[in-house]
VMD Tcl script that draws the C-alpha trace (Angstrom):
set ca {
  {-6.51 -6.26 -27.57}
  {-9.06 -4.23 -30.38}
  {-12.81 -3.14 -29.09}
  {-15.29 -1.38 -30.21}
  {-16.52 1.42 -28.71}
  {-20.04 3.69 -30.03}
  {-17.99 6.67 -30.11}
  {-14.55 5.61 -31.51}
  {-15.15 2.65 -33.47}
  {-12.59 -0.12 -33.41}
  {-9.62 1.18 -30.76}
  {-6.50 -0.63 -30.24}
  {-6.11 -1.19 -26.63}
  {-2.02 -0.52 -25.02}
  {0.18 1.93 -24.29}
  {3.31 -0.06 -24.62}
  {6.52 0.99 -27.45}
  {5.07 -2.08 -29.02}
  {1.38 -1.03 -29.31}
  {2.53 2.45 -30.49}
  {4.84 0.97 -33.07}
  {2.10 -1.10 -34.50}
  {-0.73 1.68 -34.45}
  {1.89 3.36 -36.56}
  {2.32 0.66 -39.40}
  {-1.33 0.39 -39.22}
  {-1.97 3.72 -40.47}
  {0.67 3.19 -42.80}
  {-0.89 0.20 -44.32}
  {-4.35 1.68 -44.33}
  {-3.14 4.47 -46.62}
  {-2.50 2.11 -49.44}
  {-4.04 -1.16 -51.02}
  {-0.61 -2.63 -50.73}
  {-0.65 -6.40 -49.88}
  {0.01 -6.41 -46.17}
  {1.42 -10.02 -44.21}
  {0.85 -9.97 -40.54}
  {3.20 -12.13 -37.95}
  {2.90 -13.09 -34.59}
  {1.93 -16.15 -31.89}
  {-1.33 -17.50 -31.73}
  {-3.67 -15.82 -29.89}
  {-2.06 -12.22 -30.56}
  {-4.74 -10.88 -32.27}
  {-3.40 -10.81 -36.55}
  {-6.90 -10.99 -37.01}
  {-8.06 -7.70 -35.35}
  {-4.96 -5.83 -37.05}
  {-6.63 -6.66 -40.03}
  {-10.00 -5.38 -39.54}
  {-7.95 -2.09 -38.24}
  {-6.33 -1.63 -41.29}
  {-9.80 -2.58 -43.49}
  {-11.28 0.18 -41.17}
  {-9.41 2.84 -41.47}
  {-8.61 2.38 -45.38}
  {-10.84 3.93 -48.12}
  {-12.23 0.85 -48.57}
  {-14.12 0.92 -45.35}
  {-17.66 0.47 -46.39}
  {-16.73 -1.94 -48.34}
  {-16.75 -6.13 -47.28}
  {-14.25 -7.39 -45.41}
  {-14.20 -10.88 -45.92}
  {-12.48 -13.77 -44.05}
  {-11.28 -17.22 -44.46}
  {-8.96 -20.02 -42.43}
  {-6.86 -21.16 -44.86}
  {-6.00 -24.17 -42.33}
  {-9.93 -24.33 -41.30}
  {-10.93 -25.80 -44.92}
  {-9.57 -28.60 -46.15}
  {-7.83 -28.12 -49.01}
  {-10.22 -29.84 -51.45}
  {-12.67 -27.58 -50.94}
  {-10.31 -24.37 -50.42}
  {-10.37 -23.64 -54.21}
  {-14.24 -23.77 -54.15}
  {-14.34 -21.01 -51.00}
  {-11.99 -18.50 -52.57}
  {-12.49 -18.78 -56.44}
  {-16.18 -19.88 -56.26}
  {-18.36 -22.93 -58.23}
  {-20.93 -23.41 -60.90}
  {-24.00 -25.32 -59.59}
  {-23.36 -29.21 -61.02}
  {-18.96 -28.98 -61.29}
  {-18.93 -31.18 -58.33}
  {-20.80 -33.89 -56.31}
  {-23.09 -31.85 -54.09}
  {-22.78 -28.64 -55.81}
  {-26.38 -27.56 -55.59}
  {-26.24 -24.38 -56.47}
  {-23.76 -21.31 -57.46}
  {-21.09 -20.42 -55.36}
  {-19.28 -17.26 -56.33}
  {-16.58 -17.58 -53.58}
  {-15.04 -15.19 -50.95}
  {-12.88 -13.54 -53.44}
  {-15.94 -12.34 -55.48}
  {-17.58 -11.38 -52.02}
  {-14.81 -9.25 -51.39}
  {-14.56 -7.59 -54.47}
  {-13.55 -3.72 -53.50}
  {-12.77 -4.55 -50.12}
  {-10.26 -6.83 -48.21}
  {-10.07 -10.50 -47.81}
  {-8.09 -11.42 -44.77}
  {-6.27 -14.82 -45.47}
  {-5.59 -16.42 -42.11}
  {-3.24 -19.30 -41.93}
  {-1.71 -18.45 -44.94}
  {1.23 -20.69 -44.01}
  {-0.65 -23.89 -43.61}
  {-2.44 -23.52 -47.33}
  {-1.14 -26.44 -49.37}
  {1.60 -25.70 -53.21}
  {-1.24 -26.09 -55.10}
  {-3.58 -23.97 -54.19}
  {-0.30 -21.63 -53.09}
  {-0.11 -21.93 -57.31}
  {-3.58 -20.77 -57.75}
  {-3.27 -17.81 -55.15}
  {-0.23 -16.74 -56.44}
  {-1.77 -16.33 -60.34}
  {-4.90 -14.88 -58.74}
  {-2.18 -11.86 -57.08}
  {-0.52 -11.45 -60.50}
  {-3.65 -11.50 -62.70}
  {-6.59 -10.26 -60.32}
  {-8.48 -12.72 -62.74}
  {-10.63 -15.78 -60.82}
  {-12.01 -18.52 -62.65}
  {-15.00 -20.10 -61.13}
  {-14.57 -23.70 -60.74}
  {-17.01 -25.57 -63.78}
  {-18.08 -22.20 -65.09}
  {-18.20 -21.55 -68.71}
  {-18.12 -17.74 -68.85}
  {-15.17 -15.30 -68.90}
  {-12.71 -15.08 -66.49}
  {-13.50 -12.12 -63.64}
  {-11.40 -9.30 -63.06}
  {-11.60 -8.56 -59.30}
  {-10.15 -5.62 -57.24}
  {-9.63 -6.25 -54.04}
  {-7.06 -6.04 -51.42}
  {-5.47 -9.03 -49.73}
  {-4.55 -9.07 -46.10}
  {-2.24 -12.36 -45.17}
  {-1.76 -13.78 -41.71}
  {0.40 -16.29 -40.19}
  {2.30 -17.73 -36.77}
  {4.86 -19.82 -38.92}
  {8.34 -18.20 -39.76}
  {7.77 -18.01 -43.25}
  {11.56 -17.28 -44.09}
  {12.10 -20.95 -42.98}
  {9.34 -21.95 -44.36}
  {10.23 -20.84 -47.81}
  {13.60 -22.27 -46.99}
  {12.28 -26.15 -46.15}
  {10.18 -25.58 -49.42}
  {6.88 -25.97 -47.58}
  {6.06 -22.33 -48.89}
  {6.60 -20.89 -52.63}
  {9.29 -17.86 -52.28}
  {7.35 -16.12 -55.23}
  {4.20 -16.40 -53.36}
  {5.94 -15.08 -50.23}
  {7.31 -11.83 -52.00}
  {3.67 -10.70 -53.46}
  {2.34 -11.00 -50.18}
  {5.52 -9.21 -48.41}
  {4.82 -6.15 -49.49}
  {4.23 -4.51 -45.63}
  {5.48 -6.69 -43.06}
  {4.00 -5.77 -39.72}
  {5.18 -8.18 -36.76}
  {2.64 -7.83 -33.82}
  {4.27 -8.34 -30.59}
  {3.17 -11.31 -28.06}
  {1.86 -10.55 -24.77}
  {4.79 -11.06 -22.54}
  {6.80 -8.67 -24.37}
  {3.96 -5.78 -23.15}
  {3.46 -6.43 -19.78}
  {2.97 -2.88 -19.19}
  {-0.47 -3.31 -21.20}
  {-1.82 -5.88 -19.18}
  {-3.80 -3.89 -16.35}
  {-5.84 -2.20 -19.36}
  {-6.65 -5.32 -20.65}
  {-7.85 -7.38 -17.76}
  {-10.03 -4.04 -16.76}
  {-11.56 -4.05 -20.06}
  {-12.32 -7.71 -20.32}
  {-13.50 -7.70 -16.61}
  {-16.02 -5.06 -17.38}
  {-17.15 -6.82 -21.07}
  {-17.46 -10.21 -19.27}
  {-19.22 -8.80 -16.54}
  {-21.61 -7.18 -18.97}
  {-22.26 -10.34 -20.99}
  {-22.61 -13.07 -18.36}
  {-24.42 -10.79 -16.37}
  {-22.05 -10.96 -13.32}
  {-21.40 -8.69 -10.40}
  {-17.48 -9.09 -10.50}
  {-16.45 -5.22 -11.29}
  {-13.03 -5.26 -9.14}
  {-10.44 -6.65 -8.87}
  {-7.16 -6.61 -6.04}
  {-4.03 -5.25 -6.72}
  {-1.99 -7.97 -5.33}
  {-4.16 -10.47 -8.42}
  {-3.74 -7.92 -11.21}
  {0.05 -8.06 -10.29}
  {0.05 -11.59 -10.36}
  {-1.78 -11.50 -13.58}
  {0.88 -8.97 -15.08}
  {3.31 -10.98 -14.33}
  {2.44 -14.06 -16.05}
  {4.05 -14.85 -19.31}
  {0.76 -15.73 -21.19}
  {2.13 -18.28 -23.66}
  {-1.58 -17.58 -25.32}
  {-1.56 -13.89 -25.55}
  {-4.38 -12.13 -25.41}
  {-6.41 -14.70 -26.55}
  {-5.43 -16.87 -23.10}
  {-6.11 -13.71 -21.25}
  {-9.56 -13.01 -22.38}
  {-10.56 -16.18 -21.18}
  {-9.07 -16.43 -18.26}
  {-10.83 -13.32 -17.58}
  {-14.00 -14.96 -19.01}
  {-13.60 -17.68 -16.27}
  {-13.25 -15.74 -13.46}
  {-16.01 -13.75 -14.08}
  {-17.92 -16.62 -14.47}
  {-16.31 -18.65 -11.14}
  {-15.94 -15.38 -8.76}
  {-18.78 -15.60 -5.99}
  {-17.98 -12.05 -4.53}
  {-18.10 -8.94 -7.12}
  {-13.81 -8.58 -6.51}
  {-11.31 -11.40 -7.66}
  {-8.34 -12.58 -5.28}
  {-5.71 -14.05 -5.38}
  {-7.25 -16.87 -4.05}
  {-9.87 -16.93 -7.24}
  {-6.24 -17.31 -9.86}
  {-5.69 -20.67 -8.36}
  {-8.54 -23.22 -10.28}
  {-8.13 -20.90 -13.22}
  {-4.35 -20.91 -13.86}
  {-3.04 -23.71 -11.02}
  {-0.15 -22.70 -9.32}
  {0.16 -19.20 -10.72}
  {-0.34 -17.48 -6.84}
  {2.34 -19.76 -5.26}
  {5.26 -19.95 -8.30}
  {9.03 -19.58 -7.03}
  {11.53 -19.49 -9.24}
  {13.89 -22.17 -8.03}
  {17.91 -21.92 -7.90}
  {19.92 -21.70 -10.96}
  {21.80 -24.50 -9.44}
  {18.96 -27.17 -9.14}
  {17.43 -25.57 -13.00}
  {20.75 -26.68 -14.24}
  {20.85 -30.30 -12.00}
  {17.31 -30.59 -13.51}
  {18.16 -29.97 -16.90}
  {21.08 -31.86 -16.78}
  {18.51 -34.61 -15.74}
  {15.99 -34.32 -18.94}
  {18.91 -34.56 -21.01}
  {19.88 -37.72 -19.54}
  {16.11 -39.26 -19.70}
  {16.24 -38.41 -23.33}
  {19.27 -39.26 -24.67}
  {20.00 -42.41 -22.61}
  {16.91 -43.49 -21.74}
  {15.04 -42.79 -25.06}
  {12.13 -40.94 -23.08}
  {9.86 -38.81 -25.29}
  {10.38 -34.58 -25.55}
  {6.69 -34.61 -24.73}
  {7.04 -36.75 -21.28}
  {10.77 -35.56 -20.22}
  {10.80 -32.06 -20.85}
  {7.32 -30.75 -21.98}
  {5.17 -32.09 -18.98}
  {8.11 -29.52 -16.42}
  {8.33 -27.09 -18.95}
  {4.19 -26.43 -19.50}
  {3.70 -27.22 -14.84}
  {6.83 -24.01 -14.96}
  {9.22 -26.71 -13.22}
  {11.73 -25.37 -15.58}
  {11.85 -21.84 -17.46}
  {11.75 -20.53 -21.29}
  {15.40 -20.21 -20.83}
  {16.28 -23.59 -19.04}
  {13.98 -24.68 -22.82}
  {15.94 -23.23 -25.06}
  {19.11 -24.67 -23.21}
  {18.06 -28.21 -24.25}
  {17.12 -27.05 -28.11}
  {20.57 -25.33 -28.19}
  {22.10 -28.88 -26.91}
  {19.95 -30.66 -29.53}
  {20.34 -28.58 -32.33}
  {24.46 -28.55 -32.24}
  {23.56 -32.59 -32.21}
  {21.94 -32.10 -35.49}
  {23.51 -29.34 -37.23}
  {20.56 -26.93 -36.94}
  {17.69 -29.95 -38.34}
  {14.49 -29.30 -36.50}
  {13.55 -33.00 -38.24}
  {16.59 -34.73 -36.68}
  {15.99 -33.06 -33.45}
  {12.65 -34.15 -33.54}
  {14.17 -37.69 -33.91}
  {16.80 -37.39 -31.05}
  {14.23 -36.35 -28.80}
  {12.21 -39.71 -29.81}
  {9.09 -37.81 -30.83}
  {7.29 -39.87 -33.99}
  {8.33 -37.97 -37.52}
  {4.77 -37.05 -37.25}
  {5.07 -34.54 -34.31}
  {7.46 -32.00 -36.47}
  {5.33 -29.62 -36.50}
  {3.58 -29.69 -33.77}
  {7.10 -29.42 -31.99}
  {7.59 -26.59 -34.06}
  {4.32 -25.12 -33.82}
  {4.89 -25.38 -29.63}
  {8.01 -23.73 -29.70}
  {6.80 -20.86 -31.24}
  {3.73 -20.11 -29.47}
  {6.35 -20.35 -26.00}
  {8.90 -18.45 -27.92}
  {11.30 -21.13 -27.83}
  {12.47 -21.45 -31.40}
  {16.06 -20.90 -32.09}
  {17.60 -20.06 -35.47}
  {18.88 -23.30 -37.41}
  {21.66 -21.15 -39.49}
  {23.70 -20.57 -36.37}
  {24.00 -24.46 -36.19}
  {25.03 -24.92 -39.94}
  {27.81 -23.41 -40.14}
  {29.31 -25.28 -36.99}
}
mol new
graphics top color blue
foreach p $ca { graphics top sphere $p radius 0.5 }
foreach p [lrange $ca 0 end-1] q [lrange $ca 1 end] { graphics top cylinder $p $q radius 0.2 }
display resetview
């Protein structure tokens, strides 16, 4: 989605209406130091959009510091953000100033903010309100910082707030400017430009002579739904560059990388309806798990996104909009709740629960 060129620096690839709107939103966000909340599916490029906002802002010459809130255990996240003094806990062999201090006068990017624990949410809220940080185990005064905060998540934050998983006051603090990054399937007109860019970049990176792609192969890539978005597209092109023996990618080269893509056929509506009813029977009567009865045929493209949404709709009607009860209805372990929601959001199958609460 974003590339670096020697002449122009960071550039956002794409000419679709969604990207043009995003360009305007990025420029708007760059003109101020207001907090920004980036939302969108996994792989759409939230971090690179954050980099663009920073690069176009008055803080561009200052640090851009990133921390993945889901990738650091809660016990260490406090230290990573606010810093610690040597000896303040086991293994604290040296002072750590923390990521927030490292971003002084610049920007800190909090990725996967929706996965932050309630305890850490309270601590982050206090920093956003006061601008002060206190070192763990430190004895000196609190430090006043001037740091711009950009946060990102692939979760539906309104639903997370309603479920009690995310603090409402913190959500309002972060959601001053909200940029929604569209999934790749909604801007298919950008796929060709992205394919040609990644083809050139990966050919150069791996020193492979692959420099072209045939029109039929490109057409199939444009038609593909890209559930993993730009990240998936980049990885697919890299695999194609490494596997293709000639200097041109053709339809036959797609099969080992994206199975069945070159031969996918749309089944009739009647046959799909029968397949969906059979899946419902297997889950509700035979008590098969959703992961076996529905997930597997969806991932193999035997049923469509519309079919899966129909399954969810009928289930949510029974549970009156409760996704936790839907997990039980579809015979999944309770521990699979977050995995189930993440899967639905990644593939754009999540249905708003409110419409079922009024039934």
